[in-house]
C-alpha positions as CSV (number, residue, x, y, z in Angstrom):
1,M,0.0,0.0,0.0
2,T,1.3,3.5,-0.9
3,P,1.1,6.4,1.6
4,P,-1.2,9.3,0.6
5,R,0.3,12.1,-1.3
6,P,0.9,15.3,0.7
7,S,-1.4,18.2,-0.3
8,P,0.4,20.7,-2.4
9,E,1.3,23.8,-0.5
10,A,0.8,27.3,-1.9
11,A,3.8,28.6,-3.7
12,P,5.8,31.2,-1.8
13,A,4.9,33.9,-4.3
14,D,1.2,33.2,-3.8
15,T,1.4,33.4,-0.1
16,R,3.4,36.6,-0.3
17,R,0.8,38.1,-2.8
18,T,-2.0,37.1,-0.4
19,A,-0.3,38.7,2.5
20,A,0.4,41.8,0.6
21,T,-3.2,42.0,-0.7
22,R,-4.5,41.7,2.8
23,T,-2.1,44.4,4.0
24,A,-3.0,46.7,1.2
25,G,-6.7,46.2,1.9
26,G,-6.2,46.9,5.6
27,G,-4.3,50.1,4.7
28,L,-7.1,51.2,2.4
29,V,-9.7,50.6,5.1
30,C,-7.7,52.5,7.7
31,A,-7.1,55.4,5.4
32,A,-10.7,55.6,4.3
33,V,-12.0,55.5,7.9
34,A,-9.4,58.1,8.8
35,L,-10.6,60.4,6.0
36,V,-14.1,60.3,7.5
37,L,-13.0,60.8,11.1
38,V,-10.7,63.8,10.7
39,G,-13.6,66.1,10.0
40,S,-15.2,65.5,13.4
41,T,-14.7,66.5,17.0
42,L,-11.4,66.3,18.9
43,W,-11.2,62.6,19.8
44,P,-12.4,61.2,16.5
45,T,-9.9,63.6,14.8
46,V,-7.1,62.2,16.9
47,A,-8.2,58.6,16.1
48,G,-8.3,59.6,12.4
49,V,-4.8,60.9,12.5
50,V,-3.6,57.6,14.1
51,L,-5.5,55.5,11.5
52,A,-4.1,57.7,8.7
53,A,-0.6,56.9,10.0
54,L,-1.5,53.2,10.2
55,G,-2.9,53.3,6.7
56,I,0.4,54.8,5.3
57,G,2.4,52.2,7.2
58,L,0.3,49.4,5.9
59,G,0.5,50.7,2.3
60,I,4.2,50.9,2.5
61,A,4.4,47.4,4.0
62,A,2.1,46.1,1.2
63,L,4.5,47.6,-1.4
64,V,7.4,45.9,0.3
65,R,5.6,42.6,0.5
66,S,4.5,42.7,-3.1
67,R,8.1,42.7,-4.3
68,G,9.0,39.4,-6.0
69,T,5.4,38.4,-6.7
70,G,4.1,38.2,-10.2
71,R,1.2,40.2,-11.5
72,R,1.0,42.9,-8.9
73,R,-0.5,45.9,-10.7
74,L,-3.8,45.9,-8.7
75,L,-1.9,45.4,-5.5
76,V,0.4,48.3,-6.2
77,V,-2.5,50.6,-7.1
78,S,-4.3,49.7,-3.9
79,A,-1.2,50.2,-1.8
80,V,-0.5,53.6,-3.4
81,A,-4.1,54.6,-2.9
82,A,-3.8,53.7,0.8
83,I,-0.7,55.8,1.1
84,V,-2.3,58.8,-0.7
85,L,-5.5,58.6,1.3
86,G,-3.6,58.2,4.5
87,A,-1.3,61.2,3.7
88,L,-4.3,63.3,2.8
89,S,-6.0,62.3,6.1
90,L,-2.9,62.9,8.1
91,L,-2.3,66.3,6.7
92,T,-6.0,67.3,7.1
93,G,-6.2,65.9,10.6
94,G,-2.8,67.3,11.7
95,A,-3.7,70.8,10.4
96,R,-7.1,70.6,12.2
97,L,-5.5,69.6,15.4
98,A,-2.8,72.2,15.1
99,L,-5.4,74.9,14.6
100,W,-8.0,73.4,16.9
101,P,-9.2,76.6,18.7
102,V,-9.8,78.3,15.3
103,A,-11.5,75.3,13.8
104,Q,-13.7,74.9,16.8
105,A,-14.7,78.6,16.7
106,Y,-15.5,78.2,13.0
107,Q,-17.6,75.1,13.6
108,E,-19.6,76.9,16.3
109,C,-20.1,80.0,14.0
110,V,-21.4,77.9,11.1
111,A,-23.7,75.9,13.4
112,G,-25.2,79.2,14.6
113,T,-25.8,80.9,11.3
114,L,-28.8,80.6,9.0
115,T,-27.9,82.8,6.1
116,L,-25.3,82.8,3.3
117,S,-23.9,86.1,4.4
118,G,-23.5,84.7,7.9
119,A,-21.6,81.7,6.4
120,A,-19.4,84.1,4.5
121,Q,-18.7,86.0,7.7
122,C,-17.7,82.8,9.4
123,Q,-15.4,82.0,6.5
124,Q,-13.8,85.4,6.8
125,E,-13.4,85.0,10.6
126,L,-11.8,81.5,10.0
127,E,-9.2,83.0,7.6
128,D,-8.5,85.9,10.0
129,G,-8.3,83.5,12.9
130,I,-5.8,81.2,11.1
131,W,-3.5,84.1,10.2
132,N,-3.7,85.5,13.7
133,Y,-3.1,82.0,15.2
134,L,-0.1,81.3,12.9
135,S,1.4,84.7,13.4
136,G,1.3,84.5,17.1
137,G,-1.4,87.2,17.4
138,P,-4.3,87.1,19.7
139,A,-6.2,83.8,20.0
140,A,-9.2,83.1,17.8
141,A,-11.6,83.7,20.6
142,A,-10.1,87.1,21.3
143,S,-10.5,88.1,17.6
144,E,-14.1,87.0,17.7
145,D,-14.7,89.1,20.8
146,D,-13.0,92.0,19.0
147,A,-15.2,91.5,15.9
148,A,-18.3,91.4,18.1
149,G,-17.2,94.5,20.0
150,A,-16.5,96.3,16.7
151,S,-20.0,95.6,15.4
152,T,-21.6,96.8,18.6
153,A,-19.3,99.8,18.7
154,S,-20.2,100.9,15.2
155,T,-23.9,101.0,16.2
156,S,-23.1,102.9,19.4
157,N,-21.2,105.6,17.5
158,A,-24.5,107.0,16.3
159,P,-25.4,110.5,17.6
160,P,-27.4,110.4,20.8
161,D,-31.1,110.7,20.5
162,P,-32.6,114.0,21.5
163,E,-34.3,114.1,24.9
164,P,-37.7,112.5,24.9
165,A,-40.7,114.8,24.6
166,T,-42.0,114.0,28.0
167,A,-38.8,115.5,29.6
168,R,-39.6,119.0,28.1
169,P,-41.4,121.6,30.2
C-alpha cells in the first residue's frame, strides 16, 4: 500500500501576494476611515490621525511585501491609494489639530448661522483667525470678541437721541 500524497502547499509567491493584498486592503480601510474621522470633533480627529498613519504604514508594507510576486498591478494601485488617502487624512487631521481653537470657533459659528452672508462672515473669521493664530497674534476667541465688539461699537457711535418729549417743560 502506498502512503497518501501530501497536499500541495501554496507557492511562496502566492502566499506573499495574499499577505500583501490583505495588508493593502487593511491600509485602504484604515485610510478611508481616517478620512471620515478627521472632520469631526477632537477625539475622532485624533483617532483619524492615528488611523491615517497606520494606513500609510500598511500601504508601504504592502508595497514591500509585493516585491517578488508576479502580476501585482492591482496590488500596487491599492497600496499607493492607501498611502495617498492616508497622507491626505494625516495632513488634514494634523492641520485641524494644530489649529484646533480656530477650527472649533468656525464650527460653532457655522452651526449658529442661518444665512449665506453669515456663512461668508464665518469663513472670513476663519481666515483671519488662522492668520492670527499662525502669526502669534491674539487667539481666535479674542479676535471673535473684538469683531463682536466692533460691530456693537459701530452702532453705538450714532449720535445720541434727543431728549424724549416727556422731559420737556
